[in-house]
PALUM-146082 format. One line per 3 residues: number of its first residue (from 1); their letters; for each residue x, y, z of N, C-alpha, C. Coordinates in steps of 0.05 Angstrom, whole numbers, plus 32768, in hexadecimal, padded with zeros to 4 digits. Layout:
N
NUM) a) X,Y,Z,X,Y,Z,X,Y,Z; ...
This chain:
124
1) mvl) 854D,897B,875B,8565,8972,874D,856F,895B,874B; 8576,8950,8730,857B,8933,8731,859B,8933,8734; 859B,8919,873B,85B8,890D,874A,85D1,891E,8739
4) qdm) 85CE,8915,8723,85E2,8923,8710,85EB,8940,8711; 85D5,894F,8717,85D5,896D,871A,85DD,8972,873B; 85D4,895D,874B,85E4,896B,8762,8605,895F,876A
7) aka) 8609,894E,8759,8627,8944,875A,8636,895B,874B; 8628,8968,8738,8637,897C,8727,8638,8995,8738; 8623,899C,8748,8628,89AF,8758,8638,89B0,8772
10) efe) 863A,8995,8778,864F,8994,878C,866B,8995,8786; 866E,898C,876E,868A,898F,8761,8697,89A8,8752; 867F,89B9,8758,8688,89D4,8744,869E,89E5,8752
13) glg) 86AE,89ED,8740,86CB,89F9,8745,86DC,89EB,874F; 86DE,89CD,874C,86F3,89B9,8756,870F,89BF,8749; 8709,89C6,872E,871C,89C6,8720,8732,89E0,872B
16) erv) 8723,89F5,8730,872D,8A0E,873B,8737,8A04,8754; 872F,89F0,8765,8739,89E9,8786,8754,89DC,877D; 8754,89CB,8768,8764,89BB,8765,8782,89C9,875E
19) kel) 877B,89DE,874A,8794,89EA,8742,8799,89FE,8760; 8787,8A0B,876D,8790,8A16,8783,87A0,8A05,879A; 879B,89ED,879D,87AA,89DC,87AF,87C4,89D0,87A2
22) rsa) 87BF,89D3,878C,87D8,89C9,8779,87F3,89DE,877C; 87E2,89FA,877B,87F6,8A0D,8780,8801,8A15,879E; 87ED,8A13,87AE,87F5,8A11,87CC,880D,89F6,87D1
25) lgl) 880B,89E5,87CA,8821,89CF,87C6,8832,89D6,87B9; 8838,89EB,87A6,8850,89F0,8798,8855,89D8,8789; 8845,89CD,877D,8848,89BA,8768,883F,89BE,874B
28) sqr) 884C,89B6,8738,8843,89B5,8720,882B,89A5,8718; 8820,89A8,8700,8810,898E,86FA,8819,8978,86FB; 882F,896F,86EE,883D,8957,86EA,8844,894C,8707
31) qfa) 884C,895E,8719,8858,8954,8735,883C,894D,8742; 882C,895C,8740,8810,8954,874D,8805,893B,8742; 8806,8933,8728,87F8,8921,8720,8806,8906,8726
34) rki) 8824,8909,8727,8831,88F2,8732,882C,88EB,8748; 8827,88FA,875D,8824,88F5,8774,8807,88EB,877A; 87EE,88EF,876A,87DA,88E2,876B,87D6,88C9,8755
37) fvs) 87EC,88C4,8748,87EC,88AF,8734,87D6,88B1,871D; 87D7,88CC,8711,87C8,88CA,86FB,87D7,88E2,86E9; 87CE,88E4,86D3,87DE,88EF,86BA,87DA,890F,86C2
40) qtl) 87EE,8921,86B9,87EA,893E,86B5,87D4,8946,86A6; 87D2,8936,8690,87BA,8941,8680,87A1,893F,8690; 879C,892F,86A0,8782,892E,86B2,8784,8942,86C3
43) vne) 879D,894D,86CE,879A,8962,86E3,8793,897C,86D9; 87A2,897F,86BA,879E,8994,86AC,877F,899A,86A6; 8771,8983,869D,8759,8985,8695,8746,8986,86AA
46) vel) 8748,897D,86CA,8735,8986,86D9,873C,89A2,86DF; 8753,89A5,86E4,8756,89C6,86E8,8748,89D9,86D9; 8742,89D2,86BE,873A,89E0,86AA,871E,89DD,86AA
49) gkr) 8717,89CA,86BB,86F5,89C2,86B5,86EB,89B6,86A1; 86FE,89A7,8693,86FA,8997,867F,86EE,8978,8682; 86FF,8973,8695,86F4,8954,86A0,86EF,8953,86BC
52) kiq) 86E0,893C,86BE,86DA,8932,86E1,86EC,8929,86E9; 86EA,8922,8702,8701,8916,8710,86F1,8901,8724; 86FD,88EB,8724,86F0,88D4,8735,86F2,88DC,8751
55) lri) 86DB,88CC,8760,86DA,88DA,877C,86F2,88CB,878D; 86FB,88B1,8785,8711,88A3,878C,8729,88AF,8790; 872C,88C4,8771,8745,88D2,876F,8744,88EF,8785
58) lhl) 872F,88F7,8783,8726,890D,879B,872D,8903,87B5; 8727,88E9,87BD,8733,88DE,87D8,8751,88DB,87DB; 8759,88D3,87BE,8772,88CC,87C6,8786,88F0,87C7
61) iay) 8779,8900,87B8,8785,891E,87BA,8783,8925,87DA; 8772,891D,87E9,8769,8928,8806,877C,891A,8815; 877E,8903,8810,8794,88E8,8822,87AC,88F6,881D
64) qfk) 87B7,88FA,8803,87D1,88FE,87FE,87DE,891A,8802; 87CF,892E,87FF,87D3,8948,880C,87C5,8954,8822; 87B4,893F,8832,87AB,8947,884F,879E,8963,8849
67) vni) 878B,895A,8834,877B,8974,882B,875C,896D,8835; 8750,897C,8841,8732,897B,884A,871F,8973,8832; 8714,895E,882C,870A,8954,8819,86EB,895F,8813
70) ewl) 86DF,8974,8824,86C8,8981,8820,86D4,899C,8814; 86E9,89A6,881C,86F6,89C1,880D,86F9,89B7,87EB; 8707,89A1,87ED,870F,8996,87CF,86F5,8990,87C2
73) kqg) 86DF,8985,87CF,86C7,897E,87B8,86B4,899B,87BA; 86B4,89AC,87D4,869D,89BE,87D2,86A8,89D8,87D5; 86BE,89DE,87E0,86C8,89F5,87E3,86C9,89FE,87FD
76) tge) 86C1,89EE,8814,86B9,89F2,8832,86C9,89ED,8843; 86D0,89FE,8859,86E2,89F6,8867,8705,89FF,8864; 8715,89F7,8874,8733,89FF,8864,873B,89EC,8852
79) mfn) 8751,89F2,8849,875D,89E4,8831,876B,89C9,883F; 877B,89CB,884E,8785,89B4,885B,877B,89AD,8877; 8780,8993,8879,8778,8987,889B,8790,8982,88AC
82) app) 87AA,8990,889D,87BD,8993,88AC,87CB,89A7,88A1; 87E6,89B3,88AC,87F1,89C6,88A1,87F9,89BB,8885; 87FE,89D2,8871,8806,89C6,8853,882B,89B8,8858
85) pda) 8828,89A6,8844,8842,8999,8842,885A,89AE,883E; 886F,89AD,8848,8882,89BB,8842,8894,89AF,8829; 8895,89BA,8815,88A5,89AD,87FF,88C2,89A9,8801
88) rle) 88CC,89C0,8811,88EC,89C2,8818,88F0,89A8,882A; 88DF,89A5,883B,88E7,8997,8854,88E6,8978,8844; 88D1,8975,8833,88D0,895D,8824,88E2,8954,8818
91) hii) 88EC,8965,8809,8902,8965,87F4,891E,895D,8805; 8923,8968,881C,893A,8961,8830,8932,8946,8832; 8921,893E,883E,8918,8925,8846,891E,890A,882C
94) eiy) 8917,8918,8818,891B,8902,8803,8939,8901,8800; 8948,891C,8806,8966,8916,87FE,8974,890A,880E; 8968,8908,882A,8974,88FC,8843,8975,88DC,8843
97) hkl) 895A,88D3,8837,8955,88B6,8835,896A,88B2,881E; 8971,88BC,880A,8983,88B3,87F3,89A1,88B0,87FD; 89A4,88BC,8815,89C5,88BD,881F,89C7,88A4,882C
100) dkp) 89E2,8898,882D,89EE,8881,8839,89EA,888B,8858; 89EA,8878,8866,89E9,8881,8888,89FF,888C,888F; 8A18,8896,8882,8A29,88A5,8894,8A26,88BF,8887
103) lqd) 8A1E,88C5,886F,8A11,88DE,8866,89F9,88EC,886F; 89EB,88D9,887A,89D2,88E2,8887,89DE,88E5,88A3; 89F2,88DE,88B1,89FD,88E6,88CC,8A0B,8900,88CC
106) yll) 8A16,8908,88B5,8A22,891C,88AB,8A0E,8936,88A8; 89FC,8930,8895,89E4,8943,8893,89D9,894E,88B1; 89D3,8939,88BD,89C3,893F,88DE,89DA,894F,88F0
109) sqs) 89F5,8948,88EB,8A08,8957,88FE,8A0B,8973,88F1; 8A0D,8979,88D9,8A0C,8992,88CE,89FA,89A3,88D2; 89D8,8992,88D0,89C5,89A9,88D8,89C7,89B0,88F3
112) kem) 89CC,899D,8907,89CF,89A6,8925,89E6,89B7,8925; 89F9,89BD,8914,8A10,89D3,8919,8A03,89EB,8909; 89F2,89E6,88F9,89E9,8A00,88F0,89CF,8A0F,8901
115) lki) 89C5,8A02,890D,89B0,8A0D,8928,89BB,8A17,893D; 89D7,8A0D,8944,89E5,8A19,8954,89F0,8A31,894F; 89F6,8A36,8930,8A02,8A50,892B,89EC,8A63,892B
118) qke) 89D5,8A58,891E,89BB,8A6B,891F,89B5,8A76,893E; 89AF,8A60,8950,89B0,8A6E,8967,89C4,8A7E,8978; 89DD,8A78,8971,89EF,8A8E,8978,89EB,8AA8,896B
121) mgk) 89DF,8AA8,894F,89D9,8AC3,8946,89C4,8AD1,894E; 89B2,8AC3,895E,8999,8ACD,8969,8985,8AC7,895F; 8983,8AB1,894B,8969,8AAC,8939,8961,8A95,8941
124) t) 8951,8A92,8953,8945,8A75,895B,892E,8A6B,8944
């Protein structure tokens, strides 16, 4: 088997795995592309199997989303090295960082109050 054929076999199904990963993360092609600094067109073409992806971008995807590189390249092992990111939690953190300090404190105090209410209702 020539080197080119080996590389082709190694990355077979890559586009489907990229799409599966993106879906698991709850991201649109555009959002996914922005997080790895590529165009939406590239993501679309990779997912459709119309375009190859550079190895450095695969490593960036693995790093950015805590994905098992072997799963990404070959489909072996678990998808994530760690639990998948929670998009809702990331959104809350993003909002929190945009708030002024007094509003951050208020958000924290309200969150603590909601937790108390939940505990009183018997739902921990």
